[in-house]
C-alpha positions in Angstrom: 0.0 0.0 0.0 1.4 3.4 -1.0 1.8 6.4 1.3 -0.9 8.2 -0.8 -3.3 5.3 -0.3 -2.6 5.3 3.4 -3.7 8.9 3.8 -7.3 8.9 4.7 -9.4 11.8 3.7 -10.7 14.3 6.2 -14.3 13.2 5.5 -13.3 9.6 6.4 -11.7 10.7 9.6 -14.6 12.9 10.5 -16.9 9.9 10.0 -14.6 7.8 12.3 -14.7 10.6 14.9 -18.4 11.2 14.7 -19.4 8.5 17.3 -17.1 10.2 19.8 -19.8 12.8 20.2 -22.3 10.5 21.9 -19.5 8.4 23.5 -17.9 11.4 25.1 -21.3 12.7 25.9 -21.8 9.5 27.9 -18.5 9.2 29.5 -18.5 12.6 31.2 -22.0 12.4 32.8 -21.3 8.9 34.0 -18.5 10.3 36.2 -19.7 13.8 37.0 -23.5 13.9 36.9 -25.0 10.5 37.6 -23.5 9.8 41.1 -24.8 13.0 42.5 -28.1 12.7 40.6 -28.8 9.2 41.9 -27.9 10.2 45.4 -29.7 13.6 45.7 -32.5 13.3 43.1 -33.4 9.7 42.9 -33.2 8.8 46.6 -30.3 6.2 46.8 -27.9 6.5 49.6 -24.5 8.0 48.8 -22.8 4.8 50.2 -24.8 2.5 47.8 -24.1 4.8 44.8 -20.4 4.9 45.6 -20.2 1.2 46.1 -22.0 0.5 42.8 -19.8 2.8 40.7 -16.6 1.7 42.4 -17.3 -2.1 42.2 -18.5 -1.9 38.6 -15.4 -0.1 37.5 -13.2 -2.7 39.1 -15.1 -5.5 37.3 -14.7 -3.5 34.1 -10.9 -3.7 34.5 -11.1 -7.5 34.1 -13.6 -7.3 31.3 -11.4 -5.2 29.0 -8.6 -7.8 28.5 -11.2 -10.5 27.9 -13.2 -8.7 25.3 -10.0 -7.5 23.6 -8.9 -11.1 23.2 -12.3 -12.0 21.8 -12.0 -9.2 19.2 -8.6 -10.5 18.2 -10.1 -13.9 17.5 -13.1 -12.5 15.6 -13.4 -13.1 11.9 -16.2 -11.7 9.8 -16.9 -10.3 6.3 -17.3 -6.8 7.7 -14.1 -6.9 9.7 -13.2 -7.6 13.3 -13.6 -4.2 14.8 -16.5 -2.8 12.7 -18.6 -5.8 13.8 -18.0 -5.2 17.5 -18.4 -1.4 17.1 -21.8 -2.1 15.6 -22.7 -4.5 18.5 -21.8 -1.8 21.1 -24.3 0.8 19.8 -27.6 -0.9 20.8 -26.1 -1.9 24.2 -25.1 1.7 24.9 -28.4 3.1 23.7 -30.5 0.8 25.9 -28.2 1.3 29.0 -28.1 5.1 28.5 -31.8 5.3 28.3 -32.3 3.2 31.5 -29.7 5.2 33.5 -30.6 8.7 32.4 -34.4 8.3 32.4 -34.6 6.6 35.8 -37.3 7.7 38.1 -37.2 8.4 41.9 -37.4 5.2 43.9 -35.1 3.1 41.8 -33.2 0.4 43.7 -29.5 -0.2 44.1 -29.9 -3.4 42.0 -31.2 -1.3 39.2 -28.2 1.0 39.3 -25.8 -2.0 39.5 -27.4 -3.8 36.6 -27.4 -0.9 34.1 -23.9 0.3 35.2 -22.6 -3.2 34.3 -24.3 -3.0 30.9 -23.2 0.5 30.1 -19.6 -0.1 31.0 -19.6 -3.3 29.0 -20.8 -1.3 26.1 -18.2 1.5 26.7 -15.4 -1.1 26.8 -16.6 -2.7 23.5 -17.0 0.6 21.8 -13.8 2.1 23.0 -11.6 -0.9 22.2 -13.1 -1.6 18.8 -13.0 2.1 17.7 -9.4 2.6 18.8 -8.3 -0.7 17.2 -10.2 0.2 14.0 -8.4 3.5 13.9 -5.0 1.8 14.3 -5.4 -0.4 11.2 -6.4 2.5 8.9 -2.8 3.3 8.3 0.6 1.8 9.3 2.3 5.1 9.1 3.2 7.0 12.3 2.3 10.5 10.9 -1.0 9.3 9.6 -1.9 7.6 12.8 -1.2 10.8 14.7 -3.6 12.6 12.3 -6.2 9.9 12.8 -6.1 10.0 16.6 -6.0 13.8 16.4 -9.5 13.7 14.7 -10.6 11.1 17.3 -9.5 13.4 20.2 -11.2 16.4 18.6 -14.4 14.5 18.4 -14.2 13.7 22.1 -13.7 17.3 23.1 -16.5 18.5 20.9 -18.8 15.8 22.3 -18.0 16.8 25.9 -18.7 20.5 25.2 -21.9 19.8 23.4 -23.3 17.6 26.1 -22.3 20.2 28.8 -24.3 22.9 27.0 -27.6 21.1 27.6 -28.0 21.4 31.4 -26.5 24.9 31.2 -28.9 26.1 28.5 -32.1 24.3 29.4 -33.1 26.8 32.2 -32.8 29.6 29.7 -35.3 27.8 27.5 -37.8 27.4 30.3 -37.0 23.8 31.4 -36.7 23.7 35.1 -35.0 21.1 37.4 -31.8 19.2 37.4 -33.6 16.1 36.1 -34.4 17.8 32.8 -30.7 18.4 32.1 -29.7 14.8 32.9 -32.5 13.5 30.7 -31.5 15.8 27.9 -28.0 14.3 28.1 -29.6 10.8 27.8 -31.5 11.8 24.7 -28.4 13.3 23.2 -26.7 9.9 23.5 -29.6 7.8 22.4 -30.4 9.9 19.3 -26.8 10.5 18.1 -25.5 7.0 18.8 -27.2 5.2 15.9 -26.7 8.1 13.4 -23.0 8.5 14.0 -22.2 4.8 14.3 -24.1 4.1 11.1 -22.1 6.9 9.4 -18.8 5.4 10.6 -19.7 1.9 9.5 -20.8 3.2 6.1 -17.9 5.6 5.3 -14.9 4.2 7.1 -13.2 1.0 5.7 -11.4 -1.6 7.8 -8.3 -2.9 6.0 -7.7 -6.5 6.5 -4.4 -6.8 8.4 -2.7 -10.2 8.6 -1.1 -10.5 11.9 0.7 -13.4 13.7 -1.5 -15.2 16.1 0.1 -15.3 19.5 -1.0 -16.8 22.8 -2.4 -14.1 25.1 -3.5 -15.8 28.4 -3.3 -14.8 32.0 0.4 -15.6 32.2 1.2 -13.4 29.3 -0.7 -10.5 30.9 1.3 -10.9 34.2 4.5 -11.0 32.2 3.8 -7.4 31.1 4.2 -6.2 34.7 7.8 -7.4 34.6 8.6 -4.7 32.0 9.7 -1.4 33.6 8.4 0.6 30.7 4.9 -0.9 31.1 4.9 -0.3 34.8 5.9 3.3 34.3 3.1 3.9 31.8 0.5 2.2 34.0 1.6 4.2 37.1 1.5 7.5 35.1 -1.9 6.7 33.7 -3.2 5.9 37.1 -1.9 9.1 38.6 -3.2 11.2 35.6 -6.6 9.6 35.8 -7.0 9.7 39.6 -7.0 13.5 39.9 -9.8 14.2 37.3 -11.8 11.2 38.6 -11.9 12.6 42.2 -12.6 16.1 40.9 -15.4 14.9 38.7 -17.1 12.7 41.3 -17.1 15.5 43.9 -17.8 18.4 41.5 -21.6 18.8 42.2 -21.3 17.9 45.8 -18.7 20.6 46.4 -20.1 23.4 44.3 -23.7 22.7 45.5 -23.3 22.0 49.2 -20.2 24.0 50.0 -20.2 26.9 47.5 -24.0 27.1 47.2 -24.2 27.0 43.4 -27.3 25.7 41.7 -26.9 22.7 39.3 -27.3 25.0 36.3 -24.6 27.4 37.5 -22.3 24.5 38.3 -22.9 23.1 34.9 -22.0 26.4 33.3 -18.8 26.5 35.3 -17.9 23.0 34.1 -18.6 24.1 30.5 -16.3 27.1 30.9 -13.6 24.8 32.4 -13.6 22.6 29.3 -13.7 25.5 26.9 -10.8 27.0 28.7 -8.9 23.7 28.4 -9.7 23.5 24.7 -8.5 27.1 24.0 -5.4 26.7 26.1 -4.4 23.3 24.6 -2.4 24.7 21.6 
C-alpha cells in the first residue's frame, strides 16, 4: 500500500470521529452527573451509589482484556472491529436510556445492573474504535492525524453535552432532572446516526497478523517490564485527579459553595472550553 493510499481523507476521519460525540457525551456524565443525581435526586444513599460505581469499574478492568482477546479472534466479512463497534451501539443506547431516564425510587440493584451493561458497552465501543483507527494506516504520521481527529471528536462531544444542562433553564426547562434526561436523549439519538455513518464511510483494512497466545500468564509478564509499569503508574496518577474532581464536583459546588446545578454546569462548561482554548 502506498503512502498516498494510506492517507485517509478528512471526511473519512470525520466519520470515524463522529461516534465520539455520543461516546464522550456518555463518559462525562457517568463520572460527574450520575453519582450526585442518583444520590440527591433519585433517593439512593451515597454509600450505595459509591459502592456501585466503584465495584463496577473494578469489574470493568477485568472485562477489557477479555473482550480485547475475543476481538482479536473474531473473523467476519465486515471486519473484526466494525462488527464489535456495531454491536456496542444498541447496548449503549439501551443502558443510557435506563440510566438517564430513571425515576425516583429506583433500587441499588437497578443501578448496579445498568452500570454493568453501560460499562460493558463502553469497553466494547472504545476498544473496537481505537483498534479500528489503528489499522487505517501503518504510518506514524497518519496515525497521529487519525487520533487527532478522534480526540477532537471527544472534546466537541463533551462541550456539546455540557451545554444542555447549562442552556435548558434559559429555554424554560426547570429542574436538574431535565438536564440529565437531555443528556440521555443526546446519547440515544446521536449514537445510531454516528455509528451508522462510521460503518458506512470508514473502511477496515484486512491486516494479517501473527496469532500469539495471550493468556493470563502473558498479561502478568507485562508487569515485569519497567516501561509498562511506568506507563501504568503514570496513567493511574493522571486519571485519579480528574476522577476525584469529577465525582465531587456537584457535591462541592452545590453543598459547600451554594451554586445551583445550572450554575455549576455552566462553570464546568467554561472549564472545558478554557482547556480547549489553552491546549495549543
